[in-house]
C-alpha positions as CSV (number, residue, x, y, z in Angstrom):
1,M,170.4,105.7,236.4
2,T,173.1,104.0,238.4
3,E,172.9,103.5,242.1
4,P,175.0,105.7,244.3
5,L,178.2,104.1,245.6
6,E,177.0,104.2,249.2
7,Q,173.9,102.3,248.4
8,R,175.8,99.6,246.4
9,L,178.2,99.2,249.3
10,E,175.4,99.0,251.8
11,K,173.7,96.3,249.7
12,A,177.0,94.4,249.3
13,M,177.6,94.5,253.0
14,A,174.1,93.2,253.8
15,E,174.5,90.4,251.2
16,L,177.8,89.5,252.7
17,R,176.4,89.4,256.3
18,S,173.5,87.3,255.0
19,A,175.9,84.9,253.3
20,Q,178.1,84.6,256.4
21,E,175.1,83.8,258.5
22,A,174.0,81.2,256.0
23,V,177.4,79.6,255.9
24,E,177.4,79.4,259.7
25,R,174.0,77.7,259.7
26,T,175.1,75.3,257.0
27,E,178.3,74.5,258.9
28,R,176.3,73.8,262.1
29,E,173.9,71.5,260.2
30,L,176.7,69.6,258.5
31,R,178.6,69.1,261.8
32,Q,175.5,67.1,263.0
33,A,174.9,65.1,259.8
34,S,175.3,61.4,259.5
35,F,174.3,58.8,256.9
36,A,173.7,55.1,257.3
37,V,173.6,52.7,254.4
38,L,172.8,49.0,254.1
39,S,175.0,46.8,252.0
40,S,173.3,45.3,248.9
41,D,173.2,41.8,250.6
42,R,171.6,43.5,253.6
43,A,174.1,42.0,256.0
44,V,175.8,45.2,257.1
45,R,174.7,48.8,257.9
46,A,177.6,51.4,258.0
47,T,177.2,54.9,259.4
48,V,179.5,57.8,258.6
49,G,179.8,61.1,260.3
50,P,180.1,64.6,259.0
51,Q,183.6,64.2,257.6
52,G,182.9,60.9,256.0
53,E,184.5,59.0,259.0
54,L,183.1,55.6,259.8
55,T,181.1,56.0,263.1
56,G,179.3,52.7,263.2
57,V,179.0,49.2,261.7
58,E,176.1,46.9,262.4
59,F,175.9,43.3,261.4
60,L,172.3,42.5,260.7
61,E,170.2,39.4,261.2
62,D,173.2,37.2,262.0
63,K,174.0,36.9,258.3
64,Y,177.7,37.5,259.1
65,R,177.9,34.1,260.7
66,S,177.5,32.3,257.4
67,M,179.7,34.7,255.4
68,S,183.4,34.2,254.6
69,P,185.7,36.8,255.9
70,Q,186.1,38.2,252.4
71,E,182.4,38.5,251.9
72,L,181.9,40.2,255.2
73,A,184.8,42.6,254.5
74,A,183.3,43.4,251.0
75,S,179.9,44.1,252.6
76,V,181.4,46.5,255.2
77,L,183.4,48.3,252.5
78,E,180.4,48.6,250.2
79,A,178.1,50.0,252.9
80,A,180.8,52.4,254.2
81,S,181.7,53.6,250.7
82,A,178.0,54.2,249.9
83,A,177.4,56.1,253.1
84,R,180.5,58.3,252.5
85,L,179.3,59.0,249.0
86,K,175.9,60.1,250.4
87,M,177.6,62.4,252.9
88,N,179.8,63.9,250.2
89,R,176.7,64.6,248.0
90,H,174.9,66.1,251.0
91,V,177.8,68.5,251.6
92,M,177.8,69.4,247.9
93,K,174.0,70.2,247.9
94,A,174.3,72.1,251.2
95,M,177.2,74.2,249.8
96,A,175.8,74.8,246.3
97,P,174.1,78.1,247.1
98,F,177.4,79.6,248.1
99,T,178.9,78.8,244.7
100,E,176.3,80.8,242.9
101,P,176.8,84.5,242.1
102,S,174.7,87.0,244.0
103,S,171.5,88.2,242.2
104,E,171.5,91.4,244.2
105,V,175.2,92.3,244.0
106,P,176.8,91.2,240.7
107,E,180.3,91.8,242.1
108,L,179.8,88.9,244.6
109,K,180.5,86.0,242.2
110,G,180.3,83.1,244.7
111,F,183.2,80.7,245.0
112,E,184.3,77.8,242.8
113,L,184.9,74.4,244.2
114,D,186.4,71.4,242.4
115,W,184.1,68.8,243.9
116,E,185.9,66.0,242.1
117,R,189.2,67.1,243.6
118,V,187.7,67.4,247.1
119,F,185.8,64.1,247.1
120,G,187.0,62.1,244.2
121,P,185.4,61.4,240.8
122,G,182.6,59.2,242.1
123,V,180.8,62.1,243.7
124,L,179.9,63.6,240.3
125,E,178.4,60.4,238.9
126,K,174.7,59.9,238.7
127,D,173.2,58.8,242.0
128,D,171.8,55.2,241.8
129,E,168.8,56.3,243.8
130,D,168.0,58.9,241.1
131,T,168.2,56.5,238.2
132,A,167.4,52.8,238.0
133,R,170.1,50.5,236.8
134,T,169.0,48.8,233.6
135,D,172.3,47.5,232.5
136,G,172.3,44.5,234.8
137,A,175.7,45.5,236.1
138,V,176.9,43.8,239.2
139,P,178.7,45.7,242.0
140,G,182.5,45.3,241.6
141,W,182.9,43.8,245.0
142,R,180.5,41.0,244.1
143,D,182.2,40.4,240.8
144,A,185.6,40.1,242.7
145,L,184.1,37.4,244.9
146,G,182.7,35.5,241.9
147,E,179.1,36.3,242.8
148,D,176.4,37.5,240.5
149,G,174.3,39.2,243.1
150,E,171.4,36.8,242.8
151,D,170.1,34.8,245.6
């Protein structure tokens, strides 16, 4: 037997209210989020805010004093880019439940987001923290400086 229309509408409205509350909670949490990442040479820590904006740069252990301007700039850019990528992935994970269809109300399909269009293609690549690099690849910024990443 099929459910009466009133019951289906009641379920849909309850599901919609629940989804709206969840979106509001997620938005509040995301507005408070920030990520800090160290550069691979451990000379710089960059922090980004909820929209990926750079909110802080710290130069660690006076390493910057012995670095060329190009090396220091590369360290800042590397740390800031990595922090922004972490924030983007955090947003994706937080918003993932809203992209799924409702199990209770099949008519509520969820919404589609083109994450690559929103954040750029790097956000969909495997996270280095989830997989160990075994290819011996050197970060592009080090290669551009003629460094091999070894001390």
